[in-house]
N, C-alpha and C positions, 0 to 999 in steps of 0.2 A: 618927610618922604612917606612915612607910614600913615599919615592922616588922610590919604586919598580914599581909603577903603572903610573908614569908620564914620560914625555919626558924631559930629562935633557937639551937637546940642545935648547928647546924653552923658557926656563925660563929666561935666561939672554942673549939672542941672540943679542939684540940691545945694542949699546955702552953706552946709557944713556946720561945724560946731567948734567952739574954742577948745584949746588944749586943756585937758584935765576935767572936762565935763563928762557926765555919765551919758550913756546912750539913751535915746528917747524911747526906744521900744522895750518891751518886757524881756528880761533875761531868760533865755531858754536853757541855759546851762546851770545846773544845780548839783550840789554835792550831796549824795544820800547820807543819812545819818550812820548807816552801817559802814561807810567807807572811812570813817575817822578811826584812828588807831588809839588803843589805850596807852597810857604812858608806860615806858619800859620799867621792868622791876628794878628796884634799887639794889645795888650791890654794895656790900659792906660787912662789917663785923670782924671778929678776930680771924686770923688765918687758921685753916684747918688742914690736916694731913689727909690725903686721899686714901681710901680703903680702910680707914679706922672706924669701926662701928662703935666700939665702946670707948669712952673717954677715961683716961687714967688720972689719978690725983697728982702724980708727979710728971711733969712734961719730959724730964730727962730719961725716964724709964722707957718710954716708947722709942726714943731715939736709940737707946742702948740695945733694946730688943731688936730693932730693925737692923742695926749694925751687925749683931750676932747672926741674924738670919741671912743677911747678905754675905757674910764671911763663910757661913756653912754652905751656901749655894755655890760660891766661887770655888771652894775646896772640892765640892762634888763634881763641878764641871772640869776642874783640873784633873781629878782622878779618872774621870770618864775619858778625857782626851788622852791621857797617858796610857790608858788601857787600849784605846783604839790604835795608837801608833805602835805599841809594844807587840800586839798580837797579829800584825799584818804580815804580808808576804814580802818578797824582795822589793817589789815596786814601792810598797808603802814605806819600807825602810829607806830606800833611796830618796823618796820624796821628803821624808822627815829630815834626812841629812842635808838635802838641798835647802830646806827652809832655814836650817841653822846657819848656813854659810852667809857671810856678808857679801856685799856687791863686789868688793875687791877680791875676795877669795874666789867667788864665782868667775870673775874675769881671769884670774890666774889659772884656774882649772881649764877654762876654755882655751887659753893661750897654750898651755902644755899639750892639750889635745890637738890643736892645730899644728904645732911643731912636730908632733909624732906623725901626723898624717902627711906632712911635707916630706919627712924623712923616708916614709914608706914609699911615697911617689917617686922620690929621687932614686931610691934603690931599685925600684921597678924599671925606671928609665935606664939606669946603668945596666941592668940585666938584659934589657931589650937591645941596647946598642952594642953590647959586647960580643 
């Protein structure tokens, strides 16, 4: 159906070429020499600790020193945190107390609060109806 508007002689006028043969015309596509990538750098060697400029003769000494520094930093953070919570106002103290409660204790506190609110509502209804 689509052949009524095309020229049939131009569709297959050239004899073609066998599969796998190279094209007869010169290749216009070329790869410039600057487009090739250099090989990636090789990765290897002994493992190294990040941040260590000087190398020590005993490998355990660096690990022990790092442990001591980490412990000192953790203690400093803990002291700073305790200083924050201890010197705050009422809201800070309530927040610190809430953080210490478990989920069960939090639910119990909320339940007691709801019971008290219901009792107050019931007594208010009784006073209105009396």
